[in-house]
N, C-alpha and C positions, 0 to 999 in steps of 0.2 A: 059865653065864649065870644071873643071879639072877632075872630076870623075862622075860616074853615080849614080843615086839614088839607084839602086839595089846593090851597093857596101856599102850602109849604110851611105854615105855622099856625098856632092857635094860642091865644092868651086867655088864661083861666084865672080871673081875679079872685084872690082869697081862697084858692083851692085847698090849701092846708089851713085848718082852723087854728085859732089862738092856742087851744090846749095842746095841740101837737107841736107848735113852735116853742111853747114856754120852756121846756127843759133845755133846749138848745140855746135859747136866748140867755138863760141863766149862766151858761158857760162861755158866752161869746168873748168875754174879756180874757179868757185863757189864751185866746188866739190874737186878738186885736185890741188896740186902744179904744176907749169910748170916744165919742165925738168930742166931749169936753176935754178929756185928757190929751187927745191929739192936738186940738186947736190951742189949748193954753200951754202946751209944751211940757206938761207934768209927767207924761209917760215917756220913758227913755226909748221905747220902741218906735217913736215917731219918725226918726231919721230914715228908717227902712223904706217908708212909703213915699219919699220925696223924689220927684222928677221922673221916675219910671212908672208908667201906668200899670205895668204888670207886677210890680214889686209887692203889691198887696195880696198876692195869691198864695194860699197854703194848699198843699196837696194831701190827699187822703193817704193814710189814716190821720185824722186831725188830733191835735192836742186835746180837744173836747170830744170825749166819747159820745156825748149826746148829739153833737153835730154830725159825727160819723154815722150814728144810727139814723139820724134824720135823712141822710142821703139815700138810704135804702128803706125808708118807711113804706109800709104796706100800701098807703095811698099812692105813692109814687110808682111802686111796682105795678099796681093795678092800672095806673094811667099808661105806663110803658107797654104793658101787655095789650091794652086796648088799641093803642096807636100803632104798635108793631104787629098786632094780630098774631101773637105767638105767646106761649107760656114759658118756653125755655130761653131765658134771656141772660145777658151778661152786662154788668156795669163796666164800661171800658175806660172811663175817666171820671174823676170826682175832684173838684176844687172848691175852696171857699175863697171869697174875694172881698176885701175891704177897700173902699175908695173914700177919699176925703176931699172936700172942696179945697181947691188951691194946691193940693199936694202934687198933682201932675196934670198933664193934658190928656183927658180921657176921651176926647172927641175923635172918632175914627172915620175912615173912609168906608163906604159900603164894601163888604167882602163876604166870602164864604169861608167856613172853617175846615174844608175838606183836606187842605194841605197838611195839617197836623192831626187829622182824625182817621185817615185811611191811607194805605199804601197805593190805592188805586184812585178812583174818581167816584163821585156820587152816581147812583143808579136810579133810574125812573121806575125800576121794577119794585113793587111793594115788598117783595121778599127780602130785599137787600137794603132797605132803609136803615139809616143810622139816626137815632133820635137824640137831640140835645135838649136840655132843660135848663133854663135860668129859674132859680127858686129864690124868692125874696124873703129874707129873714126879717126885714123891716119894711115900712112903707117906702115906696119908690115913686114919688110924684115926678113931674117933668123936670123940676129944678134939682133933682137928685140923680139925674143921668140914667133914665131907663134906656134899654136898647130900642132901636128903631128897626123895623123889618119891612121888606118890600115884597108884596104879593108876587107869587111865582108867575102869574099872568103878565106881569110887567117885565119879566126877565127872560121870557121864552126866546130861545135862539142863542143864548150865551153858551159857549162851550167851556171846556176846562180852563181856557185862557180867554180873556183876562180874568183875574180873580179879585182884584181891587179896582173899583170903579170910582175914580176921583172926580169931584165936581168941577174943579178948575184944572190948571196945568199940573202935570205930574212933576214931582221934585226929584225923581230918580228915573233912570233909564232901565226899564225892566219890562219884559213882554208879558208879565203877569199883572202889570199895572197899566190901566188905560185912562187917560184924562177925558174931560169934556162931557161928563155925565150929570151935569147939574140938574137937568130936567127930571132925571130919575128920582132925585131926592124929594121932589114934590109929591111923590106917591108913597113915601114912608108911612108906616103905621106905628104910632108910639105904643110901647108896651107898659106904660105907666100903670101902677096898680098898688093895692094895699099889701101889707105883710101877708105872706102865704101865697101870693100870686105865683103861678107857674107859667112860664113862657116856653112852650114846646115847639121845636122846629127841626127841620131836617138839615143835614150838612150841606145840601145844595141850595139853601135859602140865603139870599143876600140880606145882610143885616149890619148893624154897626153899634158901637158904644157911643154914648153922648156925654157931654160935659156936665159937671156938677156946678151949680151956680148959687145954691142956698148958702148964705154965710153960716159958718160953723157946722156945715152939713157933713153927713157920712152915709154911706150906702153899704150894706152887708148882704151878700147873696151867695148862692152856690151855683156852680155850673157842672152839670152832670151829663154823662153820655151813656145811653143804653143802646143795645143792639140785640138781634137774634144771635143765639149761640153759634149758628152756622156761618155767620159773617165774620170769619176769622181775619180777614184783611182790614177790618175796621177796628183799630186799637190805638191807644195812646200811652197806656201805662201797663207795665208788667208788675202785677201786685206782689209777686214773690220778692221783688227788690225791697219791699218794705216789710217782709214777712217776719223779721226778727226785731222790729221796733216795738218798744213798750206800748205805743198807741195801738199797734195792730193786735197785740195780745189782749188789751183792754176791750177793743171792739169785738173780736171773735168771741170772747167769753160771755158777751151779752147778746150776741146776734142769734137769730133763729135759723133753722135749716134753710128756709126760703130765702133769707137774706144772704147767707153764705153761698148759696148756689149761684148767686150773681157773680161771684169771684171764681167760679169753677170748682168749688168745694163739692165733692160727690154727695148727692142727696141720699136720704135713707133708702135702703133697699138696693143700692148700687153694689155690684159685685166687688168693688174695692174694699168694702167694709167686711173685715174678718176679725176674728179675735185678736190677731196680731196687730192689725192697723188700728183697731179700737183702743187697744192697750197703749200703743204708741201715741195716739192722739190724746189720750187721757194724761199722759206724761207731759206732752208739749203744752196742752191747754188745760191745766188742772181745774180751772173754774168753769169750763164748758160742760153743760149738761148734755151728756151723750145718749141719754135715754131714747131720743127719737131714732138715732142711728142704730142703737142696739135692738130696738123693737123692729126696725126694718130688716136687720140682719137675721133676727130670729124668725120673722115671717117668711123671708126668702128661703131659709133653711127648711122650714116646715113644708114649703111648697116644692122642695126638691132642687132649688136653684143654689147649690152649694158651690162657692168659689167661682161663680159666674156660669156654671153649667146649667142648661135649661132643665126644667122639670121633666122627669121620665114620662 
């Protein structure tokens, strides 16, 4: 681990092993052009990625079910549980991002992500942390644009404003943007690492994307957001908006109860599960194995907790 959690981030090189990444990589081209096809112009999807650095983002659920499942892999859930110090978690955002050398300007100013990750502000209280993760699907050396992060000890005293710290003059008049912070860039830590690396950081950590310089290069990664279930003000995506997409059905029917709980799906044993709701869920998701929820419902009934009533 390159840095400590009390610095606002940690870099875990190769945290996801090759065998975990392999199924996702096999489906990567369902979502994005290969490096060669992008750079030689043979993939008609190429145009989408030009000029706008954010144009390479796909939102969950992904066209690749394997990449959707990777976003909630047990290793990532375990990491989130450790860092957030809680078992009842939610996945509040999940994106996959493809970047290609020369497609756009990916070099960013130092900033925090809180403005589009919470309706409030970052909290120093560990109970209210929001955890972001960059997950590398491929090797991301320095020439393929790894994020750079600044240890929290270097940014003590910054309030909610400014949020963007520009090295030179600011090109816009905005009180969230402050120029003249070139010295802070000297304290950046590069998160370059091999495929499977996870960069875990809090929404209050200053960081930035960097440019791609390798000829013919491409970078594929995911950006995930985890939080405690109680942190309801920390959100970015309402999953129900995608709840009738084919990709959602494909994901749900292969996910485990532990994975589905991250989206607010009631766990086995919850009073929501009755014969009526189990039957309805079987109709909506005919490929989902409901036996864990049925077992939980039978156990609750045997203990006297019928329809949410406590045992006598």
